[in-house]
C-alpha positions, 0 to 999 in steps of 0.5 A, spaced: 500 500 500 502 507 498 503 512 503 497 517 502 502 523 503 509 521 499 506 515 495 512 511 498 510 503 498 509 501 505 509 493 507 505 495 513 502 502 513 500 506 519 492 508 519 491 515 522 485 514 527 482 521 525 482 521 518 482 514 517 488 514 511 494 510 511 501 513 511 508 511 512 512 511 519 515 518 517 508 521 515 503 517 520 502 523 525 497 527 524 501 534 524 506 530 518 500 529 513 496 535 514 490 531 517 484 534 516 482 533 523 488 535 526 484 540 531 481 533 534 487 530 535 490 536 538 484 537 543 485 529 545 492 530 546 490 536 551 485 532 554 489 526 555 492 526 562 500 525 563 502 520 568 508 521 571 511 516 576 516 518 581 521 514 586 525 518 591 531 519 591 530 519 583 525 522 579 523 519 572 517 518 567 515 512 565 513 511 558 508 504 557 508 501 550 501 498 548 501 491 548 497 488 542 491 484 545 487 479 542 481 481 539 474 479 537 473 478 529 470 484 527 467 487 520 466 494 519 461 497 515 466 499 509 469 492 509 462 489 508 461 494 502 467 492 499 466 484 500 459 485 497 462 488 491 468 483 490 463 477 491 459 480 485 465 480 481 467 473 483 460 470 482 461 473 475 467 470 474 464 463 476 458 464 471 462 466 465 467 460 466 462 455 467 458 458 461 464 457 456 462 452 451 467 446 453 465 447 460 457 448 460 457 442 455 459 437 461 455 441 466 449 441 462 444 443 468 443 450 471 443 448 478 450 445 477 453 451 474 450 455 481 454 450 485 460 451 481 460 458 482 458 458 489 465 453 490 469 458 486 466 464 490 467 460 497 474 458 495 476 465 494 473 468 500 475 463 505 482 464 503 482 472 504 478 471 511 483 466 513 488 472 513 483 476 516 482 472 522 489 470 524 491 478 523 485 480 528 487 474 533 494 477 534 491 484 535 493 487 528 488 491 524 485 487 518 480 489 513 478 487 506 479 492 501 478 492 493 484 494 489 483 499 483 487 494 478 485 488 481 477 489 481 478 492 474 482 486 471 476 481 475 471 485 471 474 485 464 475 477 466 468 476 466 467 478 459 473 475 456 474 468 453 481 468 453 483 469 461 480 469 467 483 473 473 480 473 480 483 478 484 478 484 486 482 486 492 485 483 499 486 483 506 490 490 508 493 489 515 496 495 519 500 495 526 507 492 529 508 485 527 514 481 527 517 477 521 514 470 524 507 473 525 507 476 518 509 469 516 503 465 520 498 470 517 500 469 510 500 462 510 493 462 513 490 463 506 494 458 501 493 453 507 485 453 506 486 452 499 490 446 499 485 443 504 479 445 500 483 442 494 484 436 497 477 435 500 474 437 493 479 432 489 477 426 494 470 428 493 471 427 486 473 420 487 467 418 491 462 421 487 460 420 480 454 425 479 459 432 480 465 429 478 467 435 474 465 440 478 469 437 484 475 437 479 474 444 477 474 446 484 480 442 486 484 445 480 482 452 482 484 452 489 490 448 488 492 454 483 490 459 488 495 456 493 501 455 488 500 462 485 500 466 492 506 461 494 510 464 489 516 468 493 516 474 489 513 481 491 507 482 495 505 475 494 504 471 500 510 466 498 515 472 499 513 473 506 512 466 508 519 464 505 522 470 509 519 467 515 521 460 514 524 457 508 522 449 510 515 451 511 514 455 504 518 449 501 513 444 504 507 448 502 509 450 495 511 443 493 504 440 496 500 446 492 504 444 486 503 437 486 495 438 487 495 443 481 498 438 476 494 432 479 487 436 479 489 439 472 491 432 469 484 429 472 480 435 469 484 434 462 481 427 462 474 429 463 474 435 458 479 434 453 479 440 450 481 444 456 
């Protein structure tokens, strides 16, 4: 995310409690980013009592560093709005993918198409909510937000027959966190997709009625996992790799195997894919 004052890319931005915008460490204070509600910040500072601890024969002041506390999972009104818009976009991707001639010829029934779309939508949001839950459980601020480029690409993907990209937004996190904590938050999303891919693959093996739907859902989840685990840029894999290379290797290898196996099974079911 970019600092809204200097536009510097910030890994964990600071959220101003007065205007709600996000800034780098240099511009996080209201007076450093020309906060439109700076008067409120000044009033609060004047009204906040300063506690000074004294001990004879020395005199000193003690500054307490706030400790992050575990919080309940919370969804703000703004976050719910962003999640709703993202849900519409992801549902559109599911329907557009299911209506491809080579896929719909196998799906055939509208009810099956609905089930297919629901499985894709649920898979995407389970991934994002997993990030949010772990982050908020450790005391960090975490909410889902749409991104302009991601939402635009997802919208274009609905009408495009050539590529399908599902990336309308992501969970934004703010607060002080260690490398280990960020790694654990990052691994939560791909782990859910690995688990879902495994479950869908097993379901495809024990049923004959919705085999293609389960295989497509398994492939989709495996692909989400392997893509997000690429150790590059802002992807989950980069943060996991910095935290624990062994865990990253196990997760990436597992997701890659699931992707290859599930894709091969889908190709046998629908040869033109």
